[in-house]
TISEGU-359953 format. One record per residue (C-alpha): residue number from 1; x, y, z; residue in one letter. Coordinates in nm, 2 decimals, padded with zeros to 4 digits. Last residue first. Example, Ala and Ser with C-alpha at 12.3 -4.5 7.8 and 13.67 -1.06 7.14 Angstrom:
<pts>
{2, {01.37, -00.11, 00.71}, "S"} {1, {01.23, -00.45, 00.78}, "A"} 
</pts>
This chain:
<pts>
{571, {16.45, 06.02, 09.25}, "E"} {570, {16.76, 05.93, 09.46}, "I"} {569, {16.89, 06.29, 09.47}, "S"} {568, {17.25, 06.31, 09.61}, "V"} {567, {17.31, 06.53, 09.92}, "G"} {566, {17.41, 06.24, 10.15}, "Q"} {565, {17.10, 06.05, 10.04}, "V"} {564, {16.83, 06.27, 09.88}, "T"} {563, {16.45, 06.29, 09.84}, "K"} {562, {16.33, 06.57, 09.62}, "P"} {561, {16.14, 06.86, 09.80}, "R"} {560, {15.77, 06.88, 09.76}, "S"} {559, {15.63, 07.19, 09.58}, "R"} {558, {15.39, 07.37, 09.80}, "R"} {557, {15.02, 07.38, 09.71}, "E"} {556, {14.88, 07.73, 09.79}, "V"} {555, {14.58, 07.71, 10.02}, "P"} {554, {14.24, 07.80, 09.85}, "A"} {553, {14.10, 08.13, 09.97}, "E"} {552, {14.14, 08.32, 09.65}, "Q"} {551, {14.02, 08.03, 09.44}, "I"} {550, {13.72, 07.98, 09.66}, "Q"} {549, {13.64, 08.35, 09.66}, "R"} {548, {13.64, 08.36, 09.28}, "E"} {547, {13.42, 08.05, 09.27}, "R"} {546, {13.16, 08.21, 09.50}, "V"} {545, {13.16, 08.52, 09.29}, "R"} {544, {13.10, 08.32, 08.97}, "H"} {543, {12.81, 08.13, 09.13}, "A"} {542, {12.63, 08.44, 09.27}, "Q"} {541, {12.62, 08.44, 09.65}, "F"} {540, {12.76, 08.79, 09.71}, "H"} {539, {12.52, 08.93, 09.45}, "Q"} {538, {12.23, 08.86, 09.69}, "Q"} {537, {12.39, 09.07, 09.95}, "W"} {536, {12.43, 09.35, 09.70}, "I"} {535, {12.06, 09.33, 09.61}, "E"} {534, {11.96, 09.33, 09.97}, "P"} {533, {12.17, 09.64, 10.04}, "A"} {532, {12.04, 09.86, 09.76}, "D"} {531, {12.27, 10.16, 09.82}, "L"} {530, {12.10, 10.49, 09.84}, "T"} {529, {12.15, 10.72, 09.54}, "A"} {528, {12.40, 11.01, 09.57}, "G"} {527, {12.56, 11.00, 09.23}, "G"} {526, {12.26, 11.10, 09.02}, "H"} {525, {12.32, 11.04, 08.65}, "Q"} {524, {12.33, 11.33, 08.41}, "T"} {523, {12.03, 11.50, 08.23}, "L"} {522, {11.83, 11.50, 08.56}, "R"} {521, {11.46, 11.44, 08.56}, "Q"} {520, {11.25, 11.75, 08.65}, "R"} {519, {11.17, 11.85, 09.00}, "V"} {518, {10.79, 11.86, 09.07}, "Q"} {517, {10.72, 12.21, 09.21}, "C"} {516, {10.49, 12.36, 09.47}, "L"} {515, {10.51, 12.74, 09.43}, "V"} {514, {10.59, 13.04, 09.64}, "P"} {513, {10.54, 13.37, 09.44}, "T"} {512, {10.73, 13.56, 09.18}, "N"} {511, {11.02, 13.32, 09.19}, "V"} {510, {11.40, 13.36, 09.26}, "C"} {509, {11.34, 13.61, 09.54}, "S"} {508, {11.18, 13.36, 09.78}, "G"} {507, {11.00, 13.04, 09.76}, "A"} {506, {11.02, 12.69, 09.60}, "I"} {505, {10.83, 12.41, 09.78}, "I"} {504, {10.97, 12.08, 09.65}, "V"} {503, {10.85, 11.74, 09.52}, "Q"} {502, {11.13, 11.51, 09.41}, "G"} {501, {11.05, 11.24, 09.67}, "K"} {500, {10.71, 11.28, 09.83}, "T"} {499, {10.55, 11.58, 10.00}, "L"} {498, {10.30, 11.50, 10.27}, "A"} {497, {10.52, 11.59, 10.57}, "P"} {496, {10.60, 11.93, 10.42}, "L"} {495, {10.24, 12.03, 10.33}, "E"} {494, {10.18, 12.25, 10.63}, "K"} {493, {10.48, 12.46, 10.52}, "L"} {492, {10.27, 12.56, 10.22}, "L"} {491, {10.01, 12.75, 10.44}, "D"} {490, {10.28, 12.88, 10.67}, "R"} {489, {10.43, 13.10, 10.40}, "G"} {488, {10.74, 13.02, 10.20}, "A"} {487, {10.89, 13.37, 10.22}, "A"} {486, {10.96, 13.37, 10.59}, "E"} {485, {11.21, 13.09, 10.60}, "V"} {484, {11.41, 13.11, 10.93}, "G"} {483, {11.12, 13.15, 11.17}, "Y"} {482, {10.87, 12.89, 11.05}, "K"} {481, {11.16, 12.68, 10.91}, "L"} {480, {11.30, 12.61, 11.25}, "S"} {479, {10.97, 12.46, 11.36}, "D"} {478, {10.98, 12.20, 11.08}, "Q"} {477, {11.34, 12.11, 11.18}, "D"} {476, {11.24, 12.05, 11.54}, "V"} {475, {10.92, 11.86, 11.43}, "P"} {474, {11.13, 11.61, 11.22}, "N"} {473, {10.92, 11.51, 10.92}, "V"} {472, {11.07, 11.72, 10.64}, "I"} {471, {10.98, 11.67, 10.28}, "R"} {470, {11.14, 11.93, 10.06}, "M"} {469, {11.20, 12.31, 10.09}, "I"} {468, {11.39, 12.50, 09.82}, "F"} {467, {11.45, 12.85, 09.96}, "Q"} {466, {11.56, 13.18, 09.80}, "S"} {465, {11.66, 13.47, 10.02}, "M"} {464, {11.93, 13.29, 10.21}, "C"} {463, {12.03, 13.54, 10.49}, "Q"} {462, {11.80, 13.38, 10.74}, "S"} {461, {11.98, 13.05, 10.71}, "L"} {460, {12.31, 13.20, 10.82}, "V"} {459, {12.16, 13.38, 11.11}, "D"} {458, {11.97, 13.07, 11.22}, "S"} {457, {12.29, 12.85, 11.23}, "D"} {456, {12.20, 12.51, 11.08}, "L"} {455, {12.10, 12.23, 11.33}, "K"} {454, {11.73, 12.28, 11.29}, "G"} {453, {11.78, 12.28, 10.91}, "P"} {452, {11.89, 11.92, 10.93}, "R"} {451, {11.90, 11.76, 10.59}, "Q"} {450, {12.12, 12.04, 10.46}, "T"} {449, {12.22, 12.22, 10.14}, "I"} {448, {12.35, 12.58, 10.13}, "L"} {447, {12.39, 12.78, 09.82}, "G"} {446, {12.63, 13.08, 09.82}, "V"} {445, {12.67, 13.37, 09.58}, "G"} {444, {12.98, 13.60, 09.54}, "L"} {443, {12.91, 13.89, 09.30}, "G"} {442, {13.08, 14.16, 09.51}, "F"} {441, {12.78, 14.36, 09.64}, "K"} {440, {12.58, 14.04, 09.69}, "R"} {439, {12.87, 13.89, 09.90}, "G"} {438, {12.81, 14.13, 10.19}, "E"} {437, {12.56, 13.96, 10.43}, "S"} {436, {12.60, 13.61, 10.30}, "L"} {435, {12.98, 13.65, 10.26}, "I"} {434, {13.03, 13.78, 10.61}, "T"} {433, {12.80, 13.52, 10.77}, "R"} {432, {12.98, 13.25, 10.58}, "L"} {431, {13.32, 13.36, 10.70}, "V"} {430, {13.20, 13.36, 11.06}, "A"} {429, {13.05, 13.01, 11.03}, "K"} {428, {13.34, 12.85, 10.84}, "C"} {427, {13.57, 12.81, 11.14}, "R"} {426, {13.30, 12.66, 11.35}, "S"} {425, {13.20, 12.69, 11.71}, "P"} {424, {12.88, 12.50, 11.81}, "E"} {423, {12.52, 12.60, 11.87}, "H"} {422, {12.37, 12.63, 11.52}, "A"} {421, {12.63, 12.46, 11.31}, "P"} {420, {12.77, 12.65, 11.01}, "A"} {419, {13.01, 12.41, 10.83}, "F"} {418, {12.86, 12.08, 10.94}, "R"} {417, {12.50, 12.22, 10.91}, "H"} {416, {12.59, 12.29, 10.54}, "A"} {415, {12.59, 11.92, 10.45}, "E"} {414, {12.66, 12.02, 10.09}, "E"} {413, {12.80, 12.36, 10.03}, "L"} {412, {12.74, 12.52, 09.68}, "L"} {411, {12.95, 12.82, 09.57}, "I"} {410, {12.85, 13.06, 09.29}, "F"} {409, {13.09, 13.30, 09.12}, "V"} {408, {13.06, 13.65, 08.97}, "P"} {407, {13.33, 13.75, 08.71}, "Y"} {406, {13.67, 13.92, 08.72}, "P"} {405, {13.85, 13.69, 08.97}, "L"} {404, {14.22, 13.78, 09.00}, "Y"} {403, {14.36, 13.58, 09.29}, "N"} {402, {14.65, 13.43, 09.09}, "E"} {401, {14.76, 13.79, 09.00}, "D"} {400, {14.86, 13.85, 08.63}, "E"} {399, {14.50, 13.97, 08.55}, "P"} {398, {14.53, 14.27, 08.79}, "G"} {397, {14.49, 14.33, 09.16}, "I"} {396, {14.37, 14.63, 09.36}, "L"} {395, {14.11, 14.71, 09.10}, "E"} {394, {13.84, 14.75, 09.36}, "K"} {393, {13.63, 14.49, 09.17}, "L"} {392, {13.93, 14.25, 09.17}, "T"} {391, {14.02, 14.31, 09.54}, "N"} {390, {13.66, 14.24, 09.65}, "M"} {389, {13.62, 13.93, 09.43}, "R"} {388, {13.96, 13.79, 09.54}, "A"} {387, {13.89, 13.86, 09.91}, "Q"} {386, {13.56, 13.66, 09.89}, "N"} {385, {13.73, 13.38, 09.70}, "A"} {384, {14.01, 13.37, 09.96}, "Q"} {383, {13.78, 13.36, 10.26}, "R"} {382, {13.57, 13.09, 10.10}, "L"} {381, {13.88, 12.88, 10.01}, "I"} {380, {14.03, 12.92, 10.36}, "A"} {379, {13.70, 12.85, 10.55}, "A"} {378, {13.63, 12.53, 10.34}, "C"} {377, {13.98, 12.39, 10.39}, "I"} {376, {13.97, 12.47, 10.76}, "V"} {375, {13.63, 12.31, 10.82}, "Q"} {374, {13.72, 12.00, 10.61}, "Q"} {373, {14.05, 11.96, 10.81}, "E"} {372, {13.85, 11.96, 11.13}, "E"} {371, {13.59, 11.71, 11.00}, "Q"} {370, {13.84, 11.45, 10.86}, "N"} {369, {13.91, 11.42, 10.49}, "I"} {368, {13.83, 11.11, 10.29}, "E"} {367, {13.49, 11.23, 10.16}, "N"} {366, {13.63, 11.58, 10.07}, "M"} {365, {13.55, 11.58, 09.70}, "Q"} {364, {13.60, 11.94, 09.58}, "L"} {363, {13.39, 11.97, 09.26}, "V"} {362, {13.46, 12.24, 09.01}, "T"} {361, {13.19, 12.34, 08.77}, "V"} {360, {13.30, 12.55, 08.46}, "Q"} {359, {13.11, 12.76, 08.21}, "G"} {358, {13.26, 13.08, 08.35}, "P"} {357, {13.58, 13.00, 08.54}, "A"} {356, {13.65, 12.93, 08.90}, "F"} {355, {13.87, 12.68, 09.10}, "L"} {354, {14.19, 12.72, 08.91}, "T"} {353, {14.18, 13.10, 08.88}, "K"} {352, {14.07, 13.11, 09.25}, "P"} {351, {14.40, 12.96, 09.35}, "P"} {350, {14.43, 12.59, 09.46}, "L"} {349, {14.77, 12.58, 09.63}, "H"} {348, {15.11, 12.42, 09.63}, "E"} {347, {15.39, 12.62, 09.80}, "F"} {346, {15.41, 12.56, 10.18}, "A"} {345, {15.15, 12.28, 10.19}, "H"} {344, {14.84, 12.18, 10.37}, "F"} {343, {14.63, 11.89, 10.24}, "Y"} {342, {14.87, 11.60, 10.27}, "P"} {341, {14.89, 11.64, 10.65}, "S"} {340, {15.25, 11.57, 10.77}, "R"} {339, {15.30, 11.95, 10.83}, "E"} {338, {15.02, 11.93, 11.10}, "M"} {337, {15.23, 11.67, 11.29}, "R"} {336, {15.53, 11.90, 11.25}, "E"} {335, {15.32, 12.17, 11.41}, "L"} {334, {15.25, 11.96, 11.71}, "K"} {333, {15.61, 11.85, 11.76}, "W"} {332, {15.73, 12.21, 11.72}, "E"} {331, {15.47, 12.33, 11.97}, "L"} {330, {15.61, 12.09, 12.23}, "A"} {329, {15.96, 12.20, 12.16}, "P"} {328, {15.86, 12.57, 12.18}, "A"} {327, {15.68, 12.55, 12.51}, "S"} {326, {15.99, 12.52, 12.74}, "S"} {325, {16.13, 12.86, 12.68}, "G"} {324, {16.48, 12.92, 12.53}, "Q"} {323, {16.71, 13.15, 12.74}, "K"} {322, {16.78, 13.52, 12.79}, "E"} {321, {17.01, 13.60, 13.08}, "N"} {320, {16.90, 13.83, 13.35}, "G"} {319, {17.05, 13.62, 13.64}, "E"} {318, {16.71, 13.49, 13.74}, "E"} {317, {16.63, 13.37, 13.39}, "D"} {316, {16.47, 13.57, 13.11}, "I"} {315, {16.25, 13.38, 12.87}, "Q"} {314, {16.22, 13.34, 12.50}, "R"} {313, {15.93, 13.16, 12.32}, "D"} {312, {15.86, 13.40, 12.04}, "A"} {311, {16.18, 13.33, 11.84}, "E"} {310, {16.14, 12.95, 11.89}, "Y"} {309, {15.78, 12.99, 11.77}, "V"} {308, {15.90, 13.20, 11.47}, "A"} {307, {16.12, 12.92, 11.36}, "A"} {306, {15.83, 12.68, 11.39}, "I"} {305, {15.62, 12.91, 11.17}, "L"} {304, {15.88, 12.92, 10.90}, "D"} {303, {15.90, 12.54, 10.92}, "Q"} {302, {15.52, 12.53, 10.87}, "V"} {301, {15.53, 12.71, 10.55}, "G"} {300, {15.56, 13.05, 10.38}, "W"} {299, {15.44, 13.16, 10.04}, "R"} {298, {15.24, 13.45, 09.93}, "Y"} {297, {15.49, 13.71, 10.03}, "E"} {296, {15.40, 14.07, 10.10}, "G"} {295, {15.50, 14.05, 10.47}, "A"} {294, {15.71, 13.74, 10.53}, "K"} {293, {15.88, 13.87, 10.85}, "H"} {292, {15.56, 14.04, 10.98}, "K"} {291, {15.34, 13.74, 10.90}, "R"} {290, {15.60, 13.52, 11.07}, "V"} {289, {15.60, 13.74, 11.38}, "L"} {288, {15.22, 13.76, 11.41}, "S"} {287, {15.20, 13.38, 11.39}, "F"} {286, {15.48, 13.34, 11.64}, "A"} {285, {15.30, 13.57, 11.89}, "K"} {284, {14.97, 13.37, 11.85}, "S"} {283, {15.17, 13.04, 11.88}, "L"} {282, {15.33, 13.16, 12.21}, "I"} {281, {14.99, 13.26, 12.35}, "S"} {280, {14.83, 12.93, 12.25}, "K"} {279, {15.12, 12.74, 12.41}, "Q"} {278, {15.07, 12.93, 12.73}, "R"} {277, {14.70, 12.86, 12.73}, "E"} {276, {14.77, 12.49, 12.69}, "S"} {275, {14.69, 12.33, 12.36}, "M"} {274, {14.49, 12.02, 12.26}, "E"} {273, {14.61, 11.88, 11.93}, "P"} {272, {14.67, 12.12, 11.63}, "L"} {271, {14.44, 12.16, 11.32}, "L"} {270, {14.19, 12.39, 11.50}, "I"} {269, {14.47, 12.63, 11.62}, "L"} {268, {14.60, 12.66, 11.26}, "I"} {267, {14.26, 12.78, 11.14}, "D"} {266, {14.23, 13.02, 11.44}, "S"} {265, {14.57, 13.18, 11.35}, "Y"} {264, {14.48, 13.24, 10.99}, "D"} {263, {14.54, 13.02, 10.69}, "L"} {262, {14.65, 13.14, 10.35}, "S"} {261, {15.02, 13.11, 10.44}, "S"} {260, {14.97, 12.73, 10.49}, "V"} {259, {14.88, 12.70, 10.12}, "R"} {258, {14.58, 12.47, 10.07}, "I"} {257, {14.61, 12.16, 09.85}, "R"} {256, {14.33, 11.93, 09.73}, "I"} {255, {14.45, 11.68, 09.47}, "A"} {254, {14.46, 11.38, 09.71}, "E"} {253, {14.10, 11.45, 09.81}, "P"} {252, {13.98, 11.41, 09.45}, "K"} {251, {13.93, 11.73, 09.25}, "L"} {250, {13.66, 11.69, 08.97}, "I"} {249, {13.69, 11.98, 08.72}, "N"} {248, {13.41, 11.99, 08.47}, "V"} {247, {13.42, 12.22, 08.17}, "A"} {246, {13.09, 12.32, 07.99}, "P"} {245, {13.07, 12.33, 07.61}, "A"} {244, {13.05, 12.65, 07.41}, "Y"} {243, {13.12, 12.62, 07.04}, "G"} {242, {12.92, 12.92, 06.92}, "D"} {241, {12.63, 12.68, 06.83}, "E"} {240, {12.59, 12.57, 07.19}, "A"} {239, {12.66, 12.24, 07.36}, "K"} {238, {12.50, 12.15, 07.69}, "F"} {237, {12.22, 11.92, 07.57}, "A"} {236, {12.47, 11.73, 07.35}, "P"} {235, {12.67, 11.60, 07.65}, "H"} {234, {13.04, 11.61, 07.56}, "G"} {233, {13.15, 11.68, 07.91}, "R"} {232, {12.84, 11.71, 08.13}, "L"} {231, {12.90, 11.35, 08.22}, "E"} {230, {13.16, 11.47, 08.46}, "S"} {229, {12.87, 11.57, 08.68}, "L"} {228, {12.87, 11.21, 08.79}, "T"} {227, {13.14, 11.31, 09.04}, "D"} {226, {12.88, 11.49, 09.25}, "Y"} {225, {12.81, 11.25, 09.53}, "E"} {224, {13.16, 11.23, 09.69}, "G"} {223, {13.03, 11.26, 10.04}, "H"} {222, {13.17, 11.59, 10.17}, "P"} {221, {13.12, 11.77, 09.83}, "D"} {220, {13.20, 12.14, 09.84}, "F"} {219, {13.08, 12.25, 09.50}, "I"} {218, {13.22, 12.54, 09.30}, "L"} {217, {13.03, 12.70, 09.01}, "V"} {216, {13.12, 12.96, 08.74}, "A"} {215, {12.80, 12.99, 08.54}, "A"} {214, {12.73, 12.93, 08.17}, "R"} {213, {12.37, 13.06, 08.19}, "N"} {212, {12.18, 13.02, 07.86}, "N"} {211, {12.44, 12.76, 07.74}, "P"} {210, {12.35, 12.52, 08.02}, "L"} {209, {12.59, 12.51, 08.32}, "L"} {208, {12.36, 12.68, 08.57}, "L"} {207, {12.07, 12.45, 08.46}, "E"} {206, {12.29, 12.14, 08.52}, "E"} {205, {12.39, 12.28, 08.87}, "V"} {204, {12.02, 12.32, 08.95}, "L"} {203, {11.94, 11.96, 08.85}, "V"} {202, {12.23, 11.84, 09.06}, "G"} {201, {12.10, 12.04, 09.36}, "A"} {200, {11.76, 11.88, 09.31}, "T"} {199, {11.92, 11.53, 09.32}, "Y"} {198, {12.12, 11.63, 09.63}, "S"} {197, {11.79, 11.73, 09.80}, "K"} {196, {11.60, 11.43, 09.69}, "G"} {195, {11.38, 11.35, 09.99}, "S"} {194, {11.59, 11.06, 10.11}, "G"} {193, {11.71, 11.23, 10.43}, "T"} {192, {11.50, 11.53, 10.51}, "G"} {191, {11.51, 11.85, 10.31}, "A"} {190, {11.63, 12.21, 10.30}, "L"} {189, {11.79, 12.35, 09.99}, "I"} {188, {11.91, 12.71, 10.07}, "A"} {187, {11.97, 13.01, 09.84}, "M"} {186, {12.19, 13.32, 09.81}, "H"} {185, {12.08, 13.68, 09.72}, "T"} {184, {12.32, 13.70, 09.42}, "S"} {183, {12.30, 13.34, 09.30}, "V"} {182, {11.92, 13.29, 09.30}, "L"} {181, {11.84, 13.65, 09.21}, "E"} {180, {12.04, 13.64, 08.89}, "K"} {179, {11.94, 13.28, 08.82}, "V"} {178, {11.57, 13.38, 08.81}, "D"} {177, {11.39, 13.04, 08.84}, "L"} {176, {11.19, 12.86, 08.57}, "A"} {175, {10.89, 12.65, 08.67}, "I"} {174, {10.72, 12.48, 08.38}, "P"} {173, {10.34, 12.48, 08.37}, "V"} {172, {10.20, 12.19, 08.17}, "A"} {171, {10.51, 11.98, 08.21}, "E"} {170, {10.33, 11.71, 08.40}, "P"} {169, {09.96, 11.79, 08.45}, "S"} {168, {09.89, 12.06, 08.72}, "R"} {167, {09.93, 12.05, 09.10}, "L"} {166, {10.31, 12.01, 09.09}, "L"} {165, {10.40, 12.30, 08.88}, "L"} {164, {10.70, 12.20, 08.66}, "S"} {163, {11.07, 12.14, 08.70}, "G"} {162, {11.41, 12.31, 08.75}, "V"} {161, {11.39, 12.55, 08.45}, "Q"} {160, {11.68, 12.78, 08.53}, "A"} {159, {11.65, 13.12, 08.36}, "A"} {158, {11.93, 13.38, 08.32}, "G"} {157, {11.92, 13.39, 07.94}, "I"} {156, {11.58, 13.27, 07.84}, "A"} {155, {11.51, 12.90, 07.79}, "G"} {154, {11.21, 12.89, 08.03}, "P"} {153, {11.06, 13.24, 08.10}, "Q"} {152, {11.22, 13.44, 08.38}, "K"} {151, {11.05, 13.59, 08.68}, "R"} {150, {10.82, 13.28, 08.67}, "N"} {149, {10.47, 13.26, 08.82}, "L"} {148, {10.31, 13.52, 08.58}, "V"} {147, {10.32, 13.39, 08.22}, "R"} {146, {10.31, 13.01, 08.28}, "R"} {145, {10.04, 13.06, 08.53}, "L"} {144, {09.81, 13.24, 08.29}, "L"} {143, {09.86, 12.98, 08.02}, "A"} {142, {09.80, 12.69, 08.26}, "D"} {141, {09.45, 12.82, 08.37}, "D"} {140, {09.37, 13.00, 08.69}, "A"} {139, {09.05, 12.84, 08.84}, "L"} {138, {08.79, 13.11, 08.87}, "Y"} {137, {08.60, 13.26, 09.17}, "V"} {136, {08.28, 13.44, 09.10}, "K"} {135, {08.16, 13.73, 09.31}, "A"} {134, {07.86, 13.66, 09.54}, "G"} {133, {08.01, 13.84, 09.84}, "P"} {132, {08.24, 14.12, 09.71}, "D"} {131, {08.60, 14.05, 09.64}, "P"} {130, {08.87, 14.21, 09.86}, "T"} {129, {09.04, 14.52, 09.75}, "Q"} {128, {09.39, 14.56, 09.90}, "R"} {127, {09.51, 14.56, 09.54}, "P"} {126, {09.82, 14.34, 09.62}, "N"} {125, {10.08, 14.40, 09.35}, "M"} {124, {10.26, 14.10, 09.20}, "F"} {123, {10.57, 14.18, 09.00}, "G"} {122, {10.71, 14.53, 08.98}, "L"} {121, {10.77, 14.60, 08.61}, "R"} {120, {10.54, 14.35, 08.45}, "S"} {119, {10.27, 14.42, 08.70}, "D"} {118, {10.08, 14.10, 08.80}, "F"} {117, {09.76, 14.13, 09.01}, "Y"} {116, {09.76, 14.02, 09.37}, "G"} {115, {09.87, 13.73, 09.59}, "I"} {114, {09.55, 13.70, 09.80}, "V"} {113, {09.54, 13.41, 10.04}, "D"} {112, {09.23, 13.19, 09.97}, "V"} {111, {09.02, 13.00, 10.22}, "T"} {110, {08.78, 12.74, 10.09}, "V"} {109, {08.44, 12.64, 10.25}, "E"} {108, {08.33, 12.31, 10.10}, "Y"} {107, {07.99, 12.17, 10.02}, "I"} {106, {07.94, 11.79, 09.97}, "E"} {105, {07.63, 11.68, 09.77}, "P"} {104, {07.82, 11.67, 09.44}, "N"} {103, {07.58, 11.53, 09.17}, "A"} {102, {07.28, 11.70, 09.35}, "Y"} {101, {06.96, 11.50, 09.32}, "T"} {100, {06.85, 11.47, 09.69}, "F"} {99, {06.50, 11.33, 09.64}, "G"} {98, {06.49, 11.10, 09.94}, "V"} {97, {06.54, 10.79, 09.72}, "L"} {96, {06.82, 10.96, 09.52}, "A"} {95, {07.02, 11.03, 09.83}, "A"} {94, {06.98, 10.67, 09.94}, "I"} {93, {07.12, 10.54, 09.61}, "A"} {92, {07.41, 10.79, 09.62}, "E"} {91, {07.50, 10.68, 09.97}, "P"} {90, {07.53, 10.32, 09.84}, "S"} {89, {07.43, 10.06, 10.10}, "I"} {88, {07.65, 09.78, 10.23}, "E"} {87, {07.89, 10.01, 10.41}, "T"} {86, {07.63, 10.14, 10.65}, "D"} {85, {07.79, 10.43, 10.83}, "A"} {84, {07.79, 10.66, 10.53}, "F"} {83, {07.42, 10.72, 10.54}, "I"} {82, {07.42, 10.77, 10.92}, "R"} {81, {07.67, 11.06, 10.87}, "D"} {80, {07.40, 11.27, 10.70}, "P"} {79, {07.49, 11.39, 10.35}, "L"} {78, {07.73, 11.68, 10.33}, "H"} {77, {07.78, 12.04, 10.45}, "D"} {76, {08.07, 12.24, 10.58}, "I"} {75, {08.38, 12.05, 10.46}, "L"} {74, {08.68, 12.28, 10.53}, "C"} {73, {08.95, 12.41, 10.30}, "R"} {72, {09.27, 12.59, 10.36}, "N"} {71, {09.55, 12.78, 10.19}, "S"} {70, {09.42, 12.82, 09.83}, "I"} {69, {09.64, 13.07, 09.65}, "K"} {68, {09.53, 13.40, 09.50}, "G"} {67, {09.55, 13.59, 09.17}, "L"} {66, {09.35, 13.91, 09.13}, "I"} {65, {09.25, 13.92, 08.76}, "Q"} {64, {09.21, 14.29, 08.66}, "L"} {63, {08.92, 14.37, 08.43}, "P"} {62, {09.02, 14.46, 08.07}, "V"} {61, {08.83, 14.72, 07.87}, "Q"} {60, {08.78, 15.01, 08.11}, "S"} {59, {09.13, 14.98, 08.24}, "S"} {58, {09.17, 14.83, 08.59}, "A"} {57, {09.26, 14.97, 08.93}, "L"} {56, {09.01, 15.26, 08.91}, "E"} {55, {08.71, 15.03, 08.84}, "G"} {54, {08.69, 14.66, 08.77}, "T"} {53, {08.78, 14.36, 08.97}, "V"} {52, {08.81, 13.99, 08.88}, "E"} {51, {08.86, 13.69, 09.10}, "Y"} {50, {09.15, 13.44, 09.08}, "Y"} {49, {09.25, 13.08, 09.16}, "V"} {48, {09.59, 12.91, 09.21}, "F"} {47, {09.62, 12.57, 09.39}, "E"} {46, {09.84, 12.55, 09.70}, "G"} {45, {09.60, 12.33, 09.90}, "I"} {44, {09.37, 12.16, 09.65}, "K"} {43, {09.03, 12.29, 09.55}, "V"} {42, {09.01, 12.15, 09.20}, "Q"} {41, {08.89, 11.79, 09.27}, "R"} {40, {08.63, 11.86, 09.55}, "N"} {39, {08.42, 12.10, 09.34}, "D"} {38, {08.11, 12.18, 09.56}, "A"} {37, {08.23, 12.53, 09.62}, "T"} {36, {08.20, 12.82, 09.87}, "I"} {35, {08.44, 13.10, 09.88}, "F"} {34, {08.65, 13.26, 10.16}, "V"} {33, {08.87, 13.57, 10.14}, "Y"} {32, {09.21, 13.65, 10.28}, "Q"} {31, {09.45, 13.94, 10.29}, "N"} {30, {09.26, 14.14, 10.55}, "G"} {29, {09.27, 13.86, 10.80}, "N"} {28, {09.04, 13.58, 10.91}, "E"} {27, {08.87, 13.55, 10.58}, "G"} {26, {08.64, 13.80, 10.40}, "P"} {25, {08.31, 13.69, 10.24}, "G"} {24, {08.12, 13.41, 10.07}, "K"} {23, {08.28, 13.43, 09.73}, "V"} {22, {08.13, 13.19, 09.48}, "T"} {21, {08.30, 12.88, 09.34}, "G"} {20, {08.48, 12.69, 09.06}, "I"} {19, {08.42, 12.90, 08.75}, "V"} {18, {08.64, 12.77, 08.47}, "K"} {17, {08.77, 12.99, 08.19}, "V"} {16, {08.90, 12.78, 07.90}, "S"} {15, {08.59, 12.82, 07.68}, "A"} {14, {08.60, 13.20, 07.73}, "P"} {13, {08.95, 13.21, 07.58}, "S"} {12, {09.23, 13.30, 07.81}, "S"} {11, {09.41, 13.62, 07.71}, "A"} {10, {09.32, 13.79, 08.03}, "S"} {9, {09.67, 13.77, 08.17}, "I"} {8, {09.81, 14.03, 07.94}, "D"} {7, {10.10, 14.14, 08.16}, "T"} {6, {10.00, 14.46, 08.32}, "L"} {5, {10.16, 14.80, 08.30}, "Q"} {4, {09.97, 14.97, 08.58}, "P"} {3, {09.70, 15.23, 08.48}, "V"} {2, {09.80, 15.59, 08.57}, "N"} {1, {09.52, 15.78, 08.74}, "M"} 
</pts>
């Protein structure tokens, strides 16, 4: 029988091996076992332990270490409750009087979910061989976990070190994600308000822009939280010996331009006021006409569409004569209202060549743009990026084309439930579903960030194969994760309400097994911090601010007119 190619996970010295319990027997299902221990400090939910097997699975020299994760624990034996009821008497003193000399009188029954042994080619392999009763259970040491938890080791090309294992000492076990899997199979950051989701996203973007990744990243920023990424420019941590330094392109709302000809009929319909069925029909015909008249051209504007509206709205009177319909003037007024928007233009545009480049992060700040316009802008850019990647890979366009995009890209959407709501129509939802299901083939990755996973479309969420799950208290949002996030496992989802700021469950294809992680400190400042209202109120009453207001509010002294008699001054 061929022996699996195993990472050397038996390299721990005997002194570092720690036995923490003894196997009692199997658990509730075939993938669990139960062990007994008196060690209350080490048996934490999410902690990693292992047992050893020999025989066919292992070589004759090295037993296999079968890693598992603690999913539950239960106190099964302890001192009588009466001893604990009297707060004036020490339980240890009473135990000593009756001859109970154990240092740890409590006994715990601990449930472990088996992960398996680590194959360097295939990852974790479940042996389907449960431990025998009486087998020893060992605490996995830091060196072992550093080798087997991460698909990529910290600092390697394609690795993103976002933090360290939560249950170990700080920085003892760094957690490095596989960027290839992260951006190709899509990801989601799911967290309640104030849990640190935007901070975590900032750490991830920093990792993507470090010299070992040099990614092409676009961020849709509805709240203007990511402008502090401009600090990447000139930051020593991001410079490389070959001269690499990341580029940062912060686009304020006034710099955002979408070409009208890149919109489709449904985009335009959202931007117009309430329409009658006849007006919708005329607009649909006009849209088809202008696309036909301008076939092959990138640029046409609202005035071209208005001309097509008048062409489409023709009626035949009782005498058989053609005359102008009544819907065209109303549509003209509504389309001219759309034309006054600063974000949609006949010629100006944000082509993929501007938005994407390796080693560049582009931030679209949309905090001053209304909800409907945000939807259309996002849908248009996503659609064009997807088309650009497909046409480039199929060699339908060349380097001279503004849509030429010869490298993979990653797009991050803040407040994703706005763009793909669960039970509401949305321009972005259909585009996102297409990209999430087909984007992997074309090198177009998407990251979704939301504080309300229950309001995010379940089909969209289920396509994200890597998940970052932070503190969530809302029961509806917690329930949505049980069905939309399969990789995390229900054992770790139980920990959601207990997580504190900066603590995250990472699961899915970017790691070898779900882990509890403490997010590292950002290299740039965080732009989404909550305002300190009491501090700002106090500043209002500082002496220099009070004087400034008094000066501003003081009435202007008018110069008195000179006294005159018959127009001659007597002063």
